[in-house]
C-alpha positions as CSV (number, residue, x, y, z in Angstrom):
1,M,-10.5,19.1,3.6
2,L,-11.0,15.4,4.0
3,K,-10.2,12.9,1.2
4,I,-11.1,9.2,1.6
5,W,-8.2,7.2,0.3
6,N,-9.1,3.6,1.2
7,I,-12.1,1.7,2.6
8,E,-11.7,-1.8,4.1
9,F,-14.1,-4.2,5.7
10,G,-13.7,-5.5,9.2
11,S,-13.3,-9.2,10.0
12,A,-16.1,-11.7,9.4
13,S,-16.9,-11.6,13.1
14,Q,-17.6,-7.8,12.9
15,A,-21.0,-7.3,11.2
16,G,-21.2,-3.8,9.8
17,R,-17.6,-2.8,10.5
18,L,-15.9,-0.7,8.0
19,Y,-12.6,1.3,8.1
20,A,-11.7,4.4,6.1
21,G,-8.2,5.8,5.7
22,T,-8.1,9.5,4.8
23,I,-6.0,12.5,4.0
24,P,-5.0,14.1,6.4
25,G,-4.0,10.9,8.2
26,G,-7.2,9.9,9.8
27,L,-8.5,6.4,10.5
28,F,-12.3,6.3,10.8
29,F,-14.5,3.3,11.6
30,S,-18.2,2.5,11.3
31,D,-20.2,-0.3,12.9
32,D,-23.4,0.3,10.9
33,N,-22.2,-0.3,7.3
34,G,-21.1,3.3,6.8
35,E,-24.2,5.1,8.1
36,T,-22.2,6.8,10.9
37,W,-18.4,7.1,11.5
38,Q,-16.0,7.8,14.3
39,L,-12.4,8.9,14.3
40,N,-9.9,6.7,16.0
41,R,-8.6,9.2,18.4
42,P,-5.5,7.3,19.8
43,L,-4.0,7.2,16.3
44,W,-4.9,10.8,15.5
45,N,-3.5,11.9,18.9
46,H,-0.4,9.7,18.8
47,E,2.8,11.1,20.3
48,S,4.5,10.7,16.9
49,R,2.3,13.5,15.5
50,G,2.2,15.9,18.4
51,G,0.0,14.4,21.0
52,D,-3.6,15.3,21.9
53,L,-4.1,18.5,20.0
54,F,-7.8,18.5,21.0
55,S,-6.7,19.2,24.5
56,G,-4.2,21.9,23.8
57,D,-0.8,22.5,22.4
58,A,1.5,19.8,21.0
59,T,3.4,17.9,23.6
60,S,5.8,16.1,21.2
61,E,7.4,16.6,17.8
62,N,5.2,15.9,14.7
63,K,7.0,13.2,12.7
64,W,4.3,12.6,10.2
65,D,5.2,14.2,6.9
66,G,2.9,14.9,3.9
67,T,2.2,13.1,0.7
68,P,2.1,14.8,-2.8
69,A,-1.3,13.1,-3.3
70,S,-2.8,15.8,-1.1
71,I,-1.4,18.7,-3.2
72,D,-4.5,18.8,-5.4
73,Y,-6.4,19.9,-2.3
74,G,-4.0,22.8,-1.6
75,V,-2.3,21.1,1.4
76,F,0.6,18.8,2.2
77,E,-0.7,16.3,4.6
78,P,-0.1,12.6,5.5
79,G,-2.6,10.0,4.2
80,I,-3.6,6.5,5.2
81,H,-3.9,4.4,2.1
82,S,-3.5,0.8,3.4
83,I,-5.6,-0.9,6.1
84,I,-5.0,-4.6,7.0
85,V,-7.3,-6.5,9.4
86,D,-5.8,-9.7,10.7
87,P,-8.3,-12.5,9.8
88,R,-7.4,-14.3,13.0
89,N,-8.0,-11.4,15.4
90,P,-10.3,-8.4,14.6
91,D,-8.4,-6.3,17.2
92,H,-5.2,-6.6,15.3
93,L,-4.7,-4.1,12.5
94,Y,-2.0,-2.5,10.5
95,V,-2.3,0.8,8.7
96,A,0.3,2.4,6.3
97,A,0.6,6.2,5.7
98,S,2.6,8.3,3.4
99,S,5.1,9.7,4.5
100,V,4.9,8.1,7.9
101,G,5.3,4.3,7.8
102,V,3.5,1.2,9.0
103,I,1.7,1.3,12.3
104,E,0.2,-1.6,14.3
105,T,-2.5,-2.0,16.9
106,T,-3.2,-5.3,18.8
107,N,-6.0,-4.0,21.0
108,G,-8.6,-2.7,18.6
109,G,-7.0,0.7,18.1
110,R,-6.5,1.8,21.7
111,T,-2.8,2.0,21.3
112,W,-0.5,2.1,18.2
113,A,3.2,1.4,17.6
114,A,5.5,1.9,14.6
115,R,6.5,-1.2,12.6
116,N,9.3,0.2,10.4
117,K,12.4,-1.8,11.5
118,G,14.4,-2.8,8.5
119,M,12.8,-0.2,6.2
120,L,15.2,2.3,4.6
121,M,14.7,5.9,3.4
122,D,17.5,6.7,1.0
123,Y,16.3,10.3,0.8
124,M,16.7,11.1,4.6
125,P,19.8,11.9,6.7
126,N,19.0,8.9,8.9
127,P,17.6,6.2,6.5
128,K,16.7,3.9,9.5
129,A,14.7,6.5,11.4
130,E,11.6,5.2,13.2
131,W,9.2,7.6,11.4
132,G,9.0,9.3,8.0
133,H,9.0,6.2,5.7
134,D,7.0,6.2,2.5
135,P,5.2,2.9,1.9
136,H,3.2,3.2,-1.3
137,F,1.0,0.2,-0.6
138,V,1.1,-2.6,2.0
139,T,-0.8,-5.9,1.9
140,A,-0.8,-9.2,3.8
141,C,-1.4,-12.8,2.7
142,P,-4.8,-13.9,4.0
143,G,-3.8,-17.5,4.4
144,Q,-0.5,-16.5,6.1
145,P,-1.3,-13.2,7.8
146,D,2.2,-12.7,9.3
147,F,3.6,-12.5,5.7
148,L,3.4,-8.8,4.7
149,W,4.6,-7.1,1.5
150,Q,5.0,-3.4,0.6
151,Q,5.9,-1.5,-2.4
152,N,7.8,1.5,-0.9
153,H,9.1,4.7,-2.4
154,C,12.6,3.2,-1.8
155,G,12.0,-0.4,-3.0
156,V,10.1,-3.6,-2.3
157,F,10.1,-4.9,1.3
158,F,8.9,-8.2,2.7
159,S,8.2,-9.3,6.3
160,K,7.5,-12.8,7.5
161,D,7.1,-12.0,11.2
162,G,4.1,-9.7,11.3
163,A,5.9,-6.5,10.4
164,Q,8.3,-6.8,13.3
165,N,11.1,-6.8,10.8
166,W,11.3,-5.8,7.1
167,N,13.8,-7.0,4.5
168,K,14.5,-5.1,1.2
169,V,14.0,-7.5,-1.7
170,S,14.3,-5.1,-4.6
171,M,16.1,-6.3,-7.8
172,P,16.9,-3.1,-9.7
173,E,18.7,-4.9,-12.4
174,S,15.4,-6.5,-13.3
175,G,13.5,-3.3,-12.9
176,V,12.0,-4.3,-9.5
177,H,12.4,-1.3,-7.3
178,F,10.2,1.7,-7.7
179,G,6.4,1.6,-8.1
180,F,3.1,1.9,-6.4
181,P,1.0,-1.4,-6.2
182,I,1.8,-4.8,-4.8
183,A,-0.4,-7.9,-4.6
184,V,0.2,-11.2,-2.7
185,D,-1.2,-14.7,-3.3
186,A,-4.1,-15.6,-1.0
187,Q,-2.5,-18.7,0.3
188,D,1.3,-18.5,-0.3
189,G,2.9,-15.6,1.5
190,H,6.1,-16.0,-0.5
191,T,4.4,-15.2,-3.8
192,A,3.8,-11.5,-4.8
193,W,3.4,-9.3,-7.9
194,V,4.5,-5.8,-8.7
195,V,4.1,-3.5,-11.7
196,P,7.3,-1.5,-11.7
197,A,7.8,2.1,-12.8
198,K,11.0,3.9,-13.8
199,A,11.6,6.3,-10.9
200,D,10.0,9.0,-8.7
201,S,11.4,11.6,-11.1
202,E,10.1,9.6,-14.2
203,R,6.8,8.1,-13.4
204,M,6.3,5.9,-16.4
205,A,6.9,2.4,-17.7
206,I,10.6,1.5,-17.8
207,D,12.1,2.1,-21.2
208,G,8.6,2.5,-22.7
209,G,7.6,-1.1,-22.1
210,L,5.0,-2.3,-19.5
211,F,5.7,-5.5,-17.5
212,V,4.7,-7.4,-14.4
213,A,7.2,-9.0,-12.0
214,R,6.5,-12.0,-9.8
215,T,8.4,-13.7,-7.0
216,T,7.6,-17.1,-5.6
217,D,10.4,-17.2,-3.0
218,G,9.9,-14.2,-0.8
219,G,11.8,-11.8,-3.1
220,A,15.0,-13.9,-3.4
221,S,14.4,-13.9,-7.2
222,W,11.9,-12.2,-9.6
223,Q,10.5,-13.1,-13.0
224,T,9.3,-10.5,-15.5
225,F,6.4,-11.0,-17.8
226,R,5.6,-8.9,-20.9
227,S,3.5,-11.1,-23.2
228,G,0.3,-9.2,-24.2
229,L,1.6,-5.8,-22.7
230,P,2.8,-2.9,-24.8
231,Q,6.5,-2.7,-25.2
232,E,6.8,0.6,-27.1
233,N,5.6,4.1,-26.2
234,A,4.0,2.9,-23.0
235,Y,3.7,5.7,-20.4
236,D,1.4,3.8,-18.0
237,I,1.6,4.0,-14.2
238,V,-0.4,1.7,-12.0
239,L,-1.4,3.4,-8.8
240,R,-1.6,2.0,-5.2
241,H,-4.9,0.2,-5.5
242,G,-4.7,-0.5,-9.2
243,L,-3.6,-4.2,-9.0
244,D,-5.5,-7.2,-7.6
245,V,-5.2,-10.9,-7.6
246,C,-7.8,-13.7,-7.2
247,G,-6.6,-17.2,-7.6
248,D,-4.8,-17.5,-10.9
249,F,-6.3,-14.2,-12.1
250,L,-4.7,-10.8,-11.9
251,C,-6.0,-7.5,-13.2
252,F,-4.5,-4.0,-13.3
253,G,-5.5,-0.6,-14.6
254,T,-3.3,2.4,-15.4
255,T,-3.3,6.1,-15.3
256,T,-3.6,6.2,-19.1
257,G,-6.9,4.3,-18.9
258,N,-5.7,0.9,-20.0
259,L,-7.1,-2.3,-18.3
260,Y,-5.3,-5.6,-18.5
261,V,-6.1,-9.1,-17.2
262,S,-4.2,-12.4,-16.8
263,D,-5.6,-15.9,-16.1
264,D,-2.2,-17.6,-15.7
265,R,-0.8,-15.8,-12.6
266,G,0.6,-12.9,-14.5
267,E,2.6,-14.8,-17.2
268,T,0.5,-13.6,-20.2
269,W,-2.0,-10.7,-20.5
270,Q,-4.8,-9.4,-22.6
271,C,-6.2,-5.9,-22.8
272,L,-9.8,-5.4,-21.7
273,G,-10.1,-1.8,-22.9
274,N,-8.3,1.4,-23.7
275,N,-8.8,5.1,-23.3
276,F,-10.8,4.9,-20.1
277,P,-10.3,7.8,-17.6
278,P,-7.4,7.3,-15.2
279,I,-8.0,4.0,-13.3
280,Y,-7.4,4.4,-9.6
281,S,-8.6,1.1,-8.2
282,V,-9.1,-2.4,-9.4
283,R,-10.7,-5.1,-7.3
284,F,-12.2,-8.6,-8.0
285,G,-15.8,-9.0,-6.7
């Protein structure tokens, strides 16, 4: 069974180009605004997941693990949830998959390479292994495309060299560590926002209070903002695509159906509505 997890536009120079990331770990593309789709075979047949299974038996070990997000469908499969197109070069893309890692192509998808150096998996025997990482969401600064951010299962990571190297910039003492979404300023690659959660085993707001954290120095320090957000009996979780930024405005929606907006870069918030169904994605138009 196929589940579409993310859809992304191609670059401005690619009229009609769309990308779709799916469970089980497929990257599809369309050049006619979604009328027809093709699977990117080089990624699907990558040696890290067994080789070209269309042609016969596996020729290498499958290092792509599954994501719990697929369990609702009765399987345990990887899923591509983040697709980043370099605005300078339409043939340069990153994708991120759970539980796989970040993967890059510089030639329009003909070849792919892991970009997980510096990422750590504290739940694996070899935390620095090339494959098996669990990025929850990955994004890049449009104005500084070599600046990438990710909220990972094992913390917050930042790269300023096009994902060649990642640095862990969590600050657990401030609650900045586990979570799902991350957003980056459109012009300043050092500025990013997260909505933290307590832990994998307790997927809820920390100590019953919802807050947003912001860094303006590439993760060297974090500020936390709570004004306008519930500070008691909050059980909200914000999922991978549930946070977005546009200029000074930020917006996020939660699994408990609450929707919040800020017009001052996350420092104060107001509620736009409660008791919606679970909110999976928020994007400014």
